[in-house]
All heavy atoms as a GROMACS GRO file, in nm:
protein
  539
    1MET      N    1  -1.908   1.467  -1.934
    1MET     CA    2  -1.761   1.489  -1.980
    1MET      C    3  -1.758   1.541  -2.121
    1MET      O    4  -1.808   1.476  -2.207
    1MET     CB    5  -1.700   1.348  -1.963
    1MET     CG    6  -1.558   1.355  -1.997
    1MET     SD    7  -1.466   1.188  -1.958
    1MET     CE    8  -1.480   1.188  -1.784
    2ALA      N    9  -1.693   1.654  -2.133
    2ALA     CA   10  -1.698   1.715  -2.248
    2ALA      C   11  -1.560   1.729  -2.327
    2ALA      O   12  -1.539   1.824  -2.391
    2ALA     CB   13  -1.765   1.866  -2.235
    3THR      N   14  -1.492   1.632  -2.305
    3THR     CA   15  -1.342   1.634  -2.375
    3THR      C   16  -1.379   1.585  -2.528
    3THR      O   17  -1.437   1.490  -2.548
    3THR     CB   18  -1.261   1.535  -2.312
    3THR    OG1   19  -1.250   1.567  -2.173
    3THR    CG2   20  -1.112   1.535  -2.369
    4THR      N   21  -1.308   1.660  -2.604
    4THR     CA   22  -1.315   1.616  -2.756
    4THR      C   23  -1.186   1.593  -2.809
    4THR      O   24  -1.075   1.623  -2.751
    4THR     CB   25  -1.380   1.739  -2.842
    4THR    OG1   26  -1.317   1.854  -2.820
    4THR    CG2   27  -1.528   1.765  -2.786
    5GLY      N   28  -1.184   1.530  -2.930
    5GLY     CA   29  -1.052   1.506  -2.999
    5GLY      C   30  -0.968   1.392  -2.938
    5GLY      O   31  -0.855   1.389  -2.962
    6VAL      N   32  -1.034   1.299  -2.866
    6VAL     CA   33  -0.965   1.201  -2.817
    6VAL      C   34  -0.979   1.068  -2.899
    6VAL      O   35  -1.096   1.022  -2.921
    6VAL     CB   36  -1.017   1.163  -2.664
    6VAL    CG1   37  -0.945   1.042  -2.598
    6VAL    CG2   38  -1.007   1.276  -2.572
    7ASP      N   39  -0.856   1.028  -2.937
    7ASP     CA   40  -0.869   0.903  -3.026
    7ASP      C   41  -0.882   0.764  -2.952
    7ASP      O   42  -0.952   0.671  -2.987
    7ASP     CB   43  -0.734   0.895  -3.111
    7ASP     CG   44  -0.737   1.000  -3.228
    7ASP    OD1   45  -0.833   1.048  -3.270
    7ASP    OD2   46  -0.604   1.041  -3.251
    8ARG      N   47  -0.791   0.757  -2.836
    8ARG     CA   48  -0.803   0.630  -2.757
    8ARG      C   49  -0.826   0.678  -2.613
    8ARG      O   50  -0.767   0.785  -2.562
    8ARG     CB   51  -0.667   0.572  -2.775
    8ARG     CG   52  -0.670   0.494  -2.911
    8ARG     CD   53  -0.541   0.404  -2.913
    8ARG     NE   54  -0.426   0.482  -2.930
    8ARG     CZ   55  -0.299   0.429  -2.932
    8ARG    NH1   56  -0.280   0.303  -2.900
    8ARG    NH2   57  -0.207   0.504  -2.960
    9LEU      N   58  -0.885   0.592  -2.530
    9LEU     CA   59  -0.914   0.628  -2.391
    9LEU      C   60  -0.880   0.497  -2.314
    9LEU      O   61  -0.941   0.388  -2.332
    9LEU     CB   62  -1.061   0.668  -2.370
    9LEU     CG   63  -1.102   0.703  -2.223
    9LEU    CD1   64  -1.026   0.828  -2.190
    9LEU    CD2   65  -1.255   0.718  -2.220
   10PHE      N   66  -0.795   0.496  -2.212
   10PHE     CA   67  -0.762   0.396  -2.125
   10PHE      C   68  -0.878   0.390  -2.029
   10PHE      O   69  -0.905   0.477  -1.957
   10PHE     CB   70  -0.629   0.421  -2.064
   10PHE     CG   71  -0.583   0.296  -1.975
   10PHE    CD1   72  -0.524   0.178  -2.033
   10PHE    CD2   73  -0.613   0.291  -1.850
   10PHE    CE1   74  -0.494   0.075  -1.958
   10PHE    CE2   75  -0.564   0.175  -1.766
   10PHE     CZ   76  -0.518   0.075  -1.824
   11VAL      N   77  -0.924   0.263  -2.011
   11VAL     CA   78  -1.043   0.235  -1.922
   11VAL      C   79  -0.978   0.150  -1.805
   11VAL      O   80  -0.929   0.042  -1.820
   11VAL     CB   81  -1.155   0.146  -1.983
   11VAL    CG1   82  -1.273   0.130  -1.890
   11VAL    CG2   83  -1.203   0.223  -2.108
   12ASP      N   84  -0.999   0.207  -1.683
   12ASP     CA   85  -0.934   0.147  -1.558
   12ASP      C   86  -1.025   0.051  -1.512
   12ASP      O   87  -1.146   0.031  -1.539
   12ASP     CB   88  -0.901   0.247  -1.460
   12ASP     CG   89  -0.805   0.202  -1.359
   12ASP    OD1   90  -0.738   0.087  -1.384
   12ASP    OD2   91  -0.776   0.266  -1.249
   13THR      N   92  -0.973  -0.053  -1.424
   13THR     CA   93  -1.054  -0.155  -1.360
   13THR      C   94  -1.183  -0.125  -1.292
   13THR      O   95  -1.290  -0.178  -1.318
   13THR     CB   96  -0.963  -0.229  -1.272
   13THR    OG1   97  -0.844  -0.268  -1.302
   13THR    CG2   98  -1.039  -0.353  -1.206
   14ASN      N   99  -1.183  -0.016  -1.219
   14ASN     CA  100  -1.303   0.030  -1.152
   14ASN      C  101  -1.420   0.070  -1.236
   14ASN      O  102  -1.539   0.041  -1.216
   14ASN     CB  103  -1.275   0.137  -1.039
   14ASN     CG  104  -1.214   0.267  -1.107
   14ASN    OD1  105  -1.159   0.262  -1.223
   14ASN    ND2  106  -1.236   0.376  -1.049
   15ILE      N  107  -1.386   0.128  -1.353
   15ILE     CA  108  -1.491   0.163  -1.451
   15ILE      C  109  -1.561   0.032  -1.514
   15ILE      O  110  -1.662   0.029  -1.518
   15ILE     CB  111  -1.434   0.250  -1.562
   15ILE    CG1  112  -1.368   0.374  -1.507
   15ILE    CG2  113  -1.540   0.282  -1.661
   15ILE    CD1  114  -1.456   0.462  -1.413
   16LEU      N  115  -1.477  -0.053  -1.534
   16LEU     CA  116  -1.526  -0.191  -1.595
   16LEU      C  117  -1.607  -0.259  -1.488
   16LEU      O  118  -1.712  -0.310  -1.516
   16LEU     CB  119  -1.406  -0.281  -1.635
   16LEU     CG  120  -1.348  -0.241  -1.758
   16LEU    CD1  121  -1.225  -0.339  -1.789
   16LEU    CD2  122  -1.428  -0.218  -1.880
   17VAL      N  123  -1.564  -0.248  -1.365
   17VAL     CA  124  -1.640  -0.331  -1.256
   17VAL      C  125  -1.778  -0.264  -1.249
   17VAL      O  126  -1.884  -0.321  -1.238
   17VAL     CB  127  -1.562  -0.328  -1.126
   17VAL    CG1  128  -1.642  -0.374  -1.006
   17VAL    CG2  129  -1.438  -0.414  -1.142
   18TYR      N  130  -1.775  -0.119  -1.224
   18TYR     CA  131  -1.899  -0.052  -1.208
   18TYR      C  132  -1.995  -0.064  -1.336
   18TYR      O  133  -2.122  -0.099  -1.315
   18TYR     CB  134  -1.876   0.106  -1.198
   18TYR     CG  135  -1.807   0.151  -1.074
   18TYR    CD1  136  -1.721   0.249  -1.080
   18TYR    CD2  137  -1.829   0.084  -0.950
   18TYR    CE1  138  -1.654   0.291  -0.962
   18TYR    CE2  139  -1.775   0.115  -0.829
   18TYR     CZ  140  -1.682   0.219  -0.833
   18TYR     OH  141  -1.614   0.261  -0.722
   19ALA      N  142  -1.948  -0.067  -1.460
   19ALA     CA  143  -2.025  -0.083  -1.575
   19ALA      C  144  -2.087  -0.218  -1.588
   19ALA      O  145  -2.198  -0.241  -1.650
   19ALA     CB  146  -1.948  -0.049  -1.693
   20THR      N  147  -2.034  -0.320  -1.518
   20THR     CA  148  -2.078  -0.460  -1.536
   20THR      C  149  -2.155  -0.516  -1.424
   20THR      O  150  -2.206  -0.619  -1.411
   20THR     CB  151  -1.967  -0.548  -1.581
   20THR    OG1  152  -1.865  -0.552  -1.497
   20THR    CG2  153  -1.914  -0.511  -1.727
   21ASN      N  154  -2.158  -0.428  -1.312
   21ASN     CA  155  -2.214  -0.475  -1.190
   21ASN      C  156  -2.346  -0.415  -1.173
   21ASN      O  157  -2.367  -0.286  -1.136
   21ASN     CB  158  -2.116  -0.436  -1.070
   21ASN     CG  159  -2.189  -0.489  -0.934
   21ASN    OD1  160  -2.292  -0.537  -0.930
   21ASN    ND2  161  -2.092  -0.461  -0.827
   22GLU      N  162  -2.453  -0.495  -1.188
   22GLU     CA  163  -2.595  -0.441  -1.195
   22GLU      C  164  -2.634  -0.398  -1.047
   22GLU      O  165  -2.726  -0.315  -1.031
   22GLU     CB  166  -2.692  -0.542  -1.238
   22GLU     CG  167  -2.684  -0.569  -1.397
   22GLU     CD  168  -2.775  -0.676  -1.454
   22GLU    OE1  169  -2.854  -0.728  -1.377
   22GLU    OE2  170  -2.763  -0.687  -1.558
   23GLY      N  171  -2.563  -0.450  -0.949
   23GLY     CA  172  -2.596  -0.401  -0.806
   23GLY      C  173  -2.520  -0.272  -0.768
   23GLY      O  174  -2.536  -0.218  -0.668
   24SER      N  175  -2.445  -0.212  -0.847
   24SER     CA  176  -2.365  -0.088  -0.829
   24SER      C  177  -2.449   0.038  -0.845
   24SER      O  178  -2.518   0.042  -0.949
   24SER     CB  179  -2.240  -0.087  -0.907
   24SER     OG  180  -2.173   0.047  -0.900
   25ALA      N  181  -2.441   0.127  -0.756
   25ALA     CA  182  -2.507   0.255  -0.772
   25ALA      C  183  -2.456   0.342  -0.902
   25ALA      O  184  -2.522   0.424  -0.954
   25ALA     CB  185  -2.496   0.340  -0.657
   26TRP      N  186  -2.317   0.305  -0.940
   26TRP     CA  187  -2.250   0.370  -1.046
   26TRP      C  188  -2.278   0.296  -1.186
   26TRP      O  189  -2.213   0.338  -1.282
   26TRP     CB  190  -2.110   0.372  -1.006
   26TRP     CG  191  -2.078   0.443  -0.886
   26TRP    CD1  192  -2.057   0.409  -0.758
   26TRP    CD2  193  -2.079   0.595  -0.869
   26TRP    NE1  194  -2.049   0.499  -0.671
   26TRP    CE2  195  -2.049   0.616  -0.730
   26TRP    CE3  196  -2.091   0.699  -0.967
   26TRP    CZ2  197  -2.034   0.757  -0.694
   26TRP    CZ3  198  -2.073   0.826  -0.929
   26TRP    CH2  199  -2.048   0.856  -0.781
   27GLN      N  200  -2.347   0.188  -1.183
   27GLN     CA  201  -2.348   0.105  -1.310
   27GLN      C  202  -2.393   0.181  -1.440
   27GLN      O  203  -2.341   0.183  -1.529
   27GLN     CB  204  -2.432  -0.019  -1.277
   27GLN     CG  205  -2.428  -0.125  -1.386
   27GLN     CD  206  -2.526  -0.098  -1.499
   27GLN    OE1  207  -2.636  -0.052  -1.473
   27GLN    NE2  208  -2.508  -0.154  -1.617
   28ALA      N  209  -2.508   0.248  -1.416
   28ALA     CA  210  -2.571   0.322  -1.524
   28ALA      C  211  -2.492   0.424  -1.588
   28ALA      O  212  -2.468   0.432  -1.694
   28ALA     CB  213  -2.710   0.374  -1.485
   29ILE      N  214  -2.431   0.494  -1.505
   29ILE     CA  215  -2.349   0.621  -1.541
   29ILE      C  216  -2.222   0.570  -1.604
   29ILE      O  217  -2.164   0.616  -1.708
   29ILE     CB  218  -2.323   0.713  -1.429
   29ILE    CG1  219  -2.248   0.841  -1.493
   29ILE    CG2  220  -2.226   0.661  -1.314
   29ILE    CD1  221  -2.339   0.918  -1.569
   30ALA      N  222  -2.152   0.462  -1.549
   30ALA     CA  223  -2.036   0.399  -1.608
   30ALA      C  224  -2.066   0.335  -1.744
   30ALA      O  225  -1.991   0.368  -1.838
   30ALA     CB  226  -1.971   0.291  -1.513
   31GLU      N  227  -2.181   0.259  -1.755
   31GLU     CA  228  -2.214   0.207  -1.881
   31GLU      C  229  -2.248   0.314  -1.990
   31GLU      O  230  -2.199   0.311  -2.110
   31GLU     CB  231  -2.335   0.118  -1.862
   31GLU     CG  232  -2.369   0.038  -1.974
   31GLU     CD  233  -2.474  -0.066  -1.962
   31GLU    OE1  234  -2.543  -0.054  -1.846
   31GLU    OE2  235  -2.516  -0.139  -2.054
   32GLN      N  236  -2.319   0.415  -1.951
   32GLN     CA  237  -2.346   0.530  -2.035
   32GLN      C  238  -2.222   0.606  -2.092
   32GLN      O  239  -2.223   0.635  -2.210
   32GLN     CB  240  -2.448   0.618  -1.970
   32GLN     CG  241  -2.586   0.556  -1.956
   32GLN     CD  242  -2.683   0.653  -1.858
   32GLN    OE1  243  -2.634   0.755  -1.833
   32GLN    NE2  244  -2.803   0.590  -1.833
   33THR      N  245  -2.137   0.628  -1.987
   33THR     CA  246  -2.013   0.706  -2.024
   33THR      C  247  -1.938   0.632  -2.130
   33THR      O  248  -1.889   0.680  -2.236
   33THR     CB  249  -1.933   0.730  -1.902
   33THR    OG1  250  -2.013   0.810  -1.811
   33THR    CG2  251  -1.810   0.814  -1.936
   34LEU      N  252  -1.907   0.494  -2.111
   34LEU     CA  253  -1.833   0.414  -2.190
   34LEU      C  254  -1.901   0.418  -2.335
   34LEU      O  255  -1.847   0.430  -2.437
   34LEU     CB  256  -1.825   0.276  -2.142
   34LEU     CG  257  -1.732   0.265  -2.021
   34LEU    CD1  258  -1.720   0.120  -1.971
   34LEU    CD2  259  -1.585   0.300  -2.068
   35GLU      N  260  -2.035   0.401  -2.340
   35GLU     CA  261  -2.105   0.398  -2.465
   35GLU      C  262  -2.093   0.529  -2.529
   35GLU      O  263  -2.096   0.541  -2.667
   35GLU     CB  264  -2.256   0.363  -2.438
   35GLU     CG  265  -2.338   0.344  -2.561
   35GLU     CD  266  -2.294   0.235  -2.655
   35GLU    OE1  267  -2.208   0.141  -2.618
   35GLU    OE2  268  -2.327   0.232  -2.779
   36THR      N  269  -2.100   0.640  -2.464
   36THR     CA  270  -2.087   0.762  -2.522
   36THR      C  271  -1.947   0.782  -2.593
   36THR      O  272  -1.937   0.831  -2.708
   36THR     CB  273  -2.108   0.885  -2.415
   36THR    OG1  274  -2.233   0.865  -2.365
   36THR    CG2  275  -2.090   1.022  -2.476
   37TRP      N  276  -1.846   0.752  -2.518
   37TRP     CA  277  -1.705   0.762  -2.580
   37TRP      C  278  -1.706   0.673  -2.707
   37TRP      O  279  -1.650   0.714  -2.815
   37TRP     CB  280  -1.607   0.711  -2.485
   37TRP     CG  281  -1.566   0.808  -2.384
   37TRP    CD1  282  -1.615   0.808  -2.246
   37TRP    CD2  283  -1.488   0.923  -2.393
   37TRP    NE1  284  -1.562   0.914  -2.182
   37TRP    CE2  285  -1.477   1.003  -2.271
   37TRP    CE3  286  -1.417   0.995  -2.514
   37TRP    CZ2  287  -1.414   1.118  -2.262
   37TRP    CZ3  288  -1.349   1.103  -2.486
   37TRP    CH2  289  -1.360   1.169  -2.361
   38ARG      N  290  -1.761   0.539  -2.707
   38ARG     CA  291  -1.754   0.451  -2.794
   38ARG      C  292  -1.821   0.513  -2.937
   38ARG      O  293  -1.771   0.508  -3.040
   38ARG     CB  294  -1.804   0.310  -2.767
   38ARG     CG  295  -1.778   0.210  -2.871
   38ARG     CD  296  -1.864   0.078  -2.836
   38ARG     NE  297  -2.014   0.099  -2.857
   38ARG     CZ  298  -2.080   0.112  -2.971
   38ARG    NH1  299  -2.010   0.098  -3.086
   38ARG    NH2  300  -2.211   0.127  -2.974
   39ARG      N  301  -1.944   0.554  -2.907
   39ARG     CA  302  -2.028   0.606  -3.026
   39ARG      C  303  -1.954   0.728  -3.077
   39ARG      O  304  -1.975   0.764  -3.202
   39ARG     CB  305  -2.168   0.637  -2.973
   39ARG     CG  306  -2.249   0.521  -2.947
   39ARG     CD  307  -2.389   0.570  -2.915
   39ARG     NE  308  -2.459   0.440  -2.890
   39ARG     CZ  309  -2.591   0.427  -2.923
   39ARG    NH1  310  -2.659   0.523  -2.973
   39ARG    NH2  311  -2.656   0.312  -2.896
   40GLY      N  312  -1.875   0.795  -3.001
   40GLY     CA  313  -1.810   0.921  -3.049
   40GLY      C  314  -1.685   0.889  -3.127
   40GLY      O  315  -1.604   0.971  -3.180
   41GLY      N  316  -1.648   0.754  -3.141
   41GLY     CA  317  -1.544   0.719  -3.227
   41GLY      C  318  -1.411   0.697  -3.139
   41GLY      O  319  -1.310   0.663  -3.206
   42THR      N  320  -1.414   0.703  -3.014
   42THR     CA  321  -1.299   0.678  -2.939
   42THR      C  322  -1.279   0.543  -2.903
   42THR      O  323  -1.368   0.456  -2.879
   42THR     CB  324  -1.312   0.749  -2.803
   42THR    OG1  325  -1.336   0.896  -2.827
   42THR    CG2  326  -1.193   0.733  -2.710
   43GLN      N  327  -1.151   0.492  -2.936
   43GLN     CA  328  -1.114   0.350  -2.907
   43GLN      C  329  -1.095   0.334  -2.766
   43GLN      O  330  -1.010   0.398  -2.710
   43GLN     CB  331  -0.982   0.310  -2.989
   43GLN     CG  332  -0.942   0.180  -2.979
   43GLN     CD  333  -0.817   0.148  -3.045
   43GLN    OE1  334  -0.737   0.241  -3.090
   43GLN    NE2  335  -0.784   0.025  -3.059
   44LEU      N  336  -1.161   0.239  -2.698
   44LEU     CA  337  -1.151   0.221  -2.565
   44LEU      C  338  -1.046   0.113  -2.539
   44LEU      O  339  -1.059  -0.008  -2.608
   44LEU     CB  340  -1.284   0.178  -2.499
   44LEU     CG  341  -1.405   0.272  -2.512
   44LEU    CD1  342  -1.519   0.217  -2.462
   44LEU    CD2  343  -1.364   0.410  -2.445
   45CYS      N  344  -0.949   0.121  -2.446
   45CYS     CA  345  -0.835   0.028  -2.434
   45CYS      C  346  -0.831  -0.004  -2.296
   45CYS      O  347  -0.853   0.060  -2.208
   45CYS     CB  348  -0.708   0.103  -2.467
   45CYS     SG  349  -0.702   0.179  -2.647
   46VAL      N  350  -0.778  -0.137  -2.270
   46VAL     CA  351  -0.752  -0.179  -2.135
   46VAL      C  352  -0.616  -0.254  -2.162
   46VAL      O  353  -0.572  -0.292  -2.259
   46VAL     CB  354  -0.852  -0.279  -2.092
   46VAL    CG1  355  -0.997  -0.207  -2.058
   46VAL    CG2  356  -0.866  -0.394  -2.172
   47SER      N  357  -0.551  -0.279  -2.041
   47SER     CA  358  -0.431  -0.349  -2.037
   47SER      C  359  -0.454  -0.498  -1.975
   47SER      O  360  -0.559  -0.532  -1.920
   47SER     CB  361  -0.324  -0.290  -1.948
   47SER     OG  362  -0.378  -0.284  -1.817
   48VAL      N  363  -0.370  -0.584  -2.001
   48VAL     CA  364  -0.376  -0.715  -1.939
   48VAL      C  365  -0.374  -0.710  -1.782
   48VAL      O  366  -0.458  -0.787  -1.727
   48VAL     CB  367  -0.237  -0.781  -1.969
   48VAL    CG1  368  -0.249  -0.929  -1.911
   48VAL    CG2  369  -0.241  -0.822  -2.126
   49GLN      N  370  -0.318  -0.616  -1.725
   49GLN     CA  371  -0.319  -0.606  -1.582
   49GLN      C  372  -0.465  -0.557  -1.547
   49GLN      O  373  -0.515  -0.608  -1.444
   49GLN     CB  374  -0.234  -0.489  -1.531
   49GLN     CG  375  -0.229  -0.469  -1.380
   49GLN     CD  376  -0.193  -0.584  -1.295
   49GLN    OE1  377  -0.114  -0.670  -1.344
   49GLN    NE2  378  -0.248  -0.614  -1.182
   50VAL      N  379  -0.528  -0.485  -1.615
   50VAL     CA  380  -0.671  -0.434  -1.590
   50VAL      C  381  -0.754  -0.550  -1.597
   50VAL      O  382  -0.845  -0.582  -1.518
   50VAL     CB  383  -0.715  -0.320  -1.683
   50VAL    CG1  384  -0.870  -0.297  -1.668
   50VAL    CG2  385  -0.648  -0.184  -1.634
   51LEU      N  386  -0.742  -0.635  -1.700
   51LEU     CA  387  -0.819  -0.755  -1.716
   51LEU      C  388  -0.798  -0.860  -1.606
   51LEU      O  389  -0.896  -0.916  -1.553
   51LEU     CB  390  -0.792  -0.833  -1.840
   51LEU     CG  391  -0.820  -0.741  -1.971
   51LEU    CD1  392  -0.782  -0.816  -2.097
   51LEU    CD2  393  -0.981  -0.712  -1.971
   52ARG      N  394  -0.676  -0.872  -1.551
   52ARG     CA  395  -0.648  -0.948  -1.434
   52ARG      C  396  -0.714  -0.903  -1.307
   52ARG      O  397  -0.778  -0.979  -1.245
   52ARG     CB  398  -0.493  -0.954  -1.416
   52ARG     CG  399  -0.420  -1.055  -1.493
   52ARG     CD  400  -0.268  -1.057  -1.445
   52ARG     NE  401  -0.195  -1.092  -1.553
   52ARG     CZ  402  -0.082  -1.036  -1.595
   52ARG    NH1  403  -0.041  -0.926  -1.543
   52ARG    NH2  404  -0.014  -1.087  -1.689
   53GLU      N  405  -0.704  -0.765  -1.291
   53GLU     CA  406  -0.784  -0.711  -1.178
   53GLU      C  407  -0.924  -0.732  -1.187
   53GLU      O  408  -0.989  -0.761  -1.085
   53GLU     CB  409  -0.740  -0.557  -1.161
   53GLU     CG  410  -0.596  -0.538  -1.129
   53GLU     CD  411  -0.555  -0.396  -1.141
   53GLU    OE1  412  -0.636  -0.312  -1.190
   53GLU    OE2  413  -0.438  -0.368  -1.108
   54TYR      N  414  -0.985  -0.707  -1.299
   54TYR     CA  415  -1.132  -0.728  -1.316
   54TYR      C  416  -1.172  -0.860  -1.292
   54TYR      O  417  -1.272  -0.880  -1.223
   54TYR     CB  418  -1.160  -0.689  -1.465
   54TYR     CG  419  -1.304  -0.706  -1.502
   54TYR    CD1  420  -1.400  -0.613  -1.457
   54TYR    CD2  421  -1.353  -0.830  -1.557
   54TYR    CE1  422  -1.539  -0.635  -1.493
   54TYR    CE2  423  -1.488  -0.844  -1.588
   54TYR     CZ  424  -1.582  -0.749  -1.553
   54TYR     OH  425  -1.702  -0.764  -1.585
   55LEU      N  426  -1.098  -0.963  -1.332
   55LEU     CA  427  -1.129  -1.116  -1.304
   55LEU      C  428  -1.114  -1.136  -1.159
   55LEU      O  429  -1.204  -1.198  -1.099
   55LEU     CB  430  -1.029  -1.184  -1.387
   55LEU     CG  431  -1.048  -1.352  -1.372
   55LEU    CD1  432  -1.189  -1.393  -1.422
   55LEU    CD2  433  -0.934  -1.420  -1.441
   56ALA      N  434  -1.009  -1.074  -1.087
   56ALA     CA  435  -0.994  -1.114  -0.945
   56ALA      C  436  -1.113  -1.044  -0.871
   56ALA      O  437  -1.175  -1.113  -0.772
   56ALA     CB  438  -0.868  -1.047  -0.904
   57VAL      N  439  -1.148  -0.934  -0.902
   57VAL     CA  440  -1.265  -0.862  -0.837
   57VAL      C  441  -1.391  -0.926  -0.857
   57VAL      O  442  -1.482  -0.930  -0.761
   57VAL     CB  443  -1.269  -0.703  -0.863
   57VAL    CG1  444  -1.398  -0.640  -0.823
   57VAL    CG2  445  -1.149  -0.646  -0.822
   58THR      N  446  -1.420  -0.948  -0.983
   58THR     CA  447  -1.553  -1.004  -1.007
   58THR      C  448  -1.583  -1.159  -0.984
   58THR      O  449  -1.695  -1.195  -0.984
   58THR     CB  450  -1.592  -0.971  -1.161
   58THR    OG1  451  -1.491  -1.040  -1.250
   58THR    CG2  452  -1.583  -0.828  -1.189
   59THR      N  453  -1.471  -1.218  -0.952
   59THR     CA  454  -1.497  -1.372  -0.925
   59THR      C  455  -1.472  -1.396  -0.767
   59THR      O  456  -1.505  -1.520  -0.728
   59THR     CB  457  -1.400  -1.449  -1.010
   59THR    OG1  458  -1.265  -1.413  -0.982
   59THR    CG2  459  -1.434  -1.444  -1.143
   60ARG      N  460  -1.426  -1.305  -0.686
   60ARG     CA  461  -1.412  -1.340  -0.545
   60ARG      C  462  -1.547  -1.334  -0.488
   60ARG      O  463  -1.629  -1.250  -0.527
   60ARG     CB  464  -1.315  -1.241  -0.492
   60ARG     CG  465  -1.366  -1.098  -0.472
   60ARG     CD  466  -1.247  -1.016  -0.388
   60ARG     NE  467  -1.280  -0.881  -0.405
   60ARG     CZ  468  -1.203  -0.779  -0.420
   60ARG    NH1  469  -1.083  -0.793  -0.422
   60ARG    NH2  470  -1.246  -0.659  -0.422
   61PRO      N  471  -1.564  -1.412  -0.366
   61PRO     CA  472  -1.673  -1.424  -0.301
   61PRO      C  473  -1.702  -1.278  -0.230
   61PRO      O  474  -1.625  -1.204  -0.192
   61PRO     CB  475  -1.660  -1.514  -0.186
   61PRO     CG  476  -1.542  -1.603  -0.237
   61PRO     CD  477  -1.452  -1.496  -0.319
   62ALA      N  478  -1.839  -1.244  -0.228
   62ALA     CA  479  -1.882  -1.120  -0.151
   62ALA      C  480  -1.838  -1.133  -0.016
   62ALA      O  481  -1.852  -1.249   0.042
   62ALA     CB  482  -2.032  -1.107  -0.183
   63PRO      N  483  -1.841  -1.029   0.056
   63PRO     CA  484  -1.814  -1.021   0.209
   63PRO      C  485  -1.915  -1.106   0.272
   63PRO      O  486  -2.029  -1.078   0.247
   63PRO     CB  487  -1.801  -0.873   0.242
   63PRO     CG  488  -1.773  -0.809   0.116
   63PRO     CD  489  -1.838  -0.884   0.009
   64GLY      N  490  -1.876  -1.197   0.356
   64GLY     CA  491  -1.982  -1.277   0.436
   64GLY      C  492  -2.002  -1.405   0.359
   64GLY      O  493  -2.061  -1.493   0.431
   65GLN      N  494  -1.964  -1.433   0.238
   65GLN     CA  495  -1.980  -1.547   0.167
   65GLN      C  496  -1.864  -1.637   0.189
   65GLN      O  497  -1.744  -1.580   0.197
   65GLN     CB  498  -2.006  -1.529   0.017
   65GLN     CG  499  -2.144  -1.486  -0.021
   65GLN     CD  500  -2.154  -1.503  -0.171
   65GLN    OE1  501  -2.064  -1.436  -0.247
   65GLN    NE2  502  -2.267  -1.530  -0.215
   66THR      N  503  -1.870  -1.760   0.185
   66THR     CA  504  -1.758  -1.846   0.186
   66THR      C  505  -1.756  -1.912   0.048
   66THR      O  506  -1.854  -1.925  -0.014
   66THR     CB  507  -1.772  -1.952   0.290
   66THR    OG1  508  -1.885  -2.035   0.268
   66THR    CG2  509  -1.782  -1.906   0.431
   67SER      N  510  -1.638  -1.977   0.023
   67SER     CA  511  -1.620  -2.040  -0.111
   67SER      C  512  -1.674  -2.194  -0.106
   67SER      O  513  -1.682  -2.265  -0.188
   67SER     CB  514  -1.484  -2.032  -0.153
   67SER     OG  515  -1.388  -2.094  -0.068
   68GLU      N  516  -1.697  -2.231   0.022
   68GLU     CA  517  -1.749  -2.361   0.047
   68GLU      C  518  -1.902  -2.382   0.031
   68GLU      O  519  -1.975  -2.285   0.087
   68GLU     CB  520  -1.721  -2.406   0.191
   68GLU     CG  521  -1.575  -2.408   0.228
   68GLU     CD  522  -1.488  -2.532   0.155
   68GLU    OE1  523  -1.556  -2.632   0.151
   68GLU    OE2  524  -1.370  -2.504   0.125
   69PRO      N  525  -1.964  -2.472  -0.032
   69PRO     CA  526  -2.103  -2.486  -0.050
   69PRO      C  527  -2.158  -2.527   0.090
   69PRO      O  528  -2.084  -2.591   0.167
   69PRO     CB  529  -2.120  -2.593  -0.157
   69PRO     CG  530  -1.984  -2.668  -0.167
   69PRO     CD  531  -1.874  -2.564  -0.116
   70ASP      N  532  -2.289  -2.487   0.116
   70ASP     CA  533  -2.359  -2.530   0.243
   70ASP      C  534  -2.384  -2.677   0.248
   70ASP      O  535  -2.423  -2.740   0.161
   70ASP     CB  536  -2.480  -2.453   0.264
   70ASP     CG  537  -2.439  -2.298   0.295
   70ASP    OD1  538  -2.326  -2.266   0.332
   70ASP    OD2  539  -2.524  -2.208   0.259
   0.00000   0.00000   0.00000
Protein backbone atom coordinates (compact mmCIF):
# COMPACT_ATOMS: atom_id res chain seq x y z
CA MET A 1 0.00 0.00 0.00
CA ALA A 2 1.68 3.18 -1.16
CA THR A 3 -0.60 5.91 0.16
CA THR A 4 1.24 8.86 1.66
CA GLY A 5 0.23 11.92 3.61
CA VAL A 6 -2.33 10.16 5.80
CA ASP A 7 -2.52 11.56 9.34
CA ARG A 8 -5.18 9.18 10.67
CA LEU A 9 -6.40 5.78 9.50
CA PHE A 10 -9.59 4.05 10.66
CA VAL A 11 -8.97 0.36 11.37
CA ASP A 12 -11.99 -1.87 10.85
CA THR A 13 -12.89 -4.96 12.89
CA ASN A 14 -11.73 -7.54 10.36
CA ILE A 15 -8.21 -6.07 10.27
CA LEU A 16 -7.93 -6.24 14.07
CA VAL A 17 -9.24 -9.81 14.08
CA TYR A 18 -6.77 -10.89 11.39
CA ALA A 19 -3.85 -9.09 13.05
CA THR A 20 -4.43 -10.79 16.40
CA ASN A 21 -5.45 -14.29 15.28
CA GLU A 22 -2.34 -16.46 14.97
CA GLY A 23 -4.43 -19.10 13.19
CA SER A 24 -5.40 -16.74 10.38
CA ALA A 25 -3.70 -16.93 7.00
CA TRP A 26 -3.95 -13.12 6.96
CA GLN A 27 -2.35 -12.54 10.37
CA ALA A 28 1.17 -11.67 9.25
CA ILE A 29 0.14 -9.28 6.48
CA ALA A 30 -2.43 -7.51 8.68
CA GLU A 31 0.06 -7.12 11.52
CA GLN A 32 2.82 -5.91 9.18
CA THR A 33 0.51 -3.43 7.47
CA LEU A 34 -0.65 -1.91 10.76
CA GLU A 35 2.95 -1.67 11.95
CA THR A 36 4.02 0.01 8.71
CA TRP A 37 1.31 2.65 9.06
CA ARG A 38 2.19 3.21 12.72
CA ARG A 39 5.91 3.56 12.04
CA GLY A 40 5.09 6.00 9.27
CA GLY A 41 3.51 8.31 11.83
CA THR A 42 -0.10 7.57 11.00
CA GLN A 43 -2.46 7.58 13.97
CA LEU A 44 -4.50 4.34 13.94
CA CYS A 45 -8.09 4.84 15.10
CA VAL A 46 -10.99 2.57 16.03
CA SER A 47 -14.52 3.24 17.19
CA VAL A 48 -16.39 1.86 20.17
CA GLN A 49 -18.48 -0.17 17.70
CA VAL A 50 -15.33 -1.77 16.26
CA LEU A 51 -14.19 -2.69 19.77
CA ARG A 52 -17.60 -4.26 20.52
CA GLU A 53 -17.48 -6.27 17.30
CA TYR A 54 -13.89 -7.35 17.99
CA LEU A 55 -14.84 -8.55 21.46
CA ALA A 56 -17.88 -10.43 20.14
CA VAL A 57 -15.91 -12.15 17.38
CA THR A 58 -12.87 -13.08 19.45
CA THR A 59 -14.74 -14.43 22.46
CA ARG A 60 -17.43 -16.54 20.80
CA PRO A 61 -16.90 -20.29 20.61
CA ALA A 62 -15.40 -21.66 17.42
CA PRO A 63 -17.77 -23.60 15.14
CA GLY A 64 -18.34 -27.05 16.59
CA GLN A 65 -17.46 -25.96 20.14
CA THR A 66 -19.98 -25.60 22.88
CA SER A 67 -19.84 -23.16 25.74
CA GLU A 68 -20.53 -26.03 28.14
CA PRO A 69 -17.49 -27.82 29.64
CA ASP A 70 -17.25 -31.56 28.92
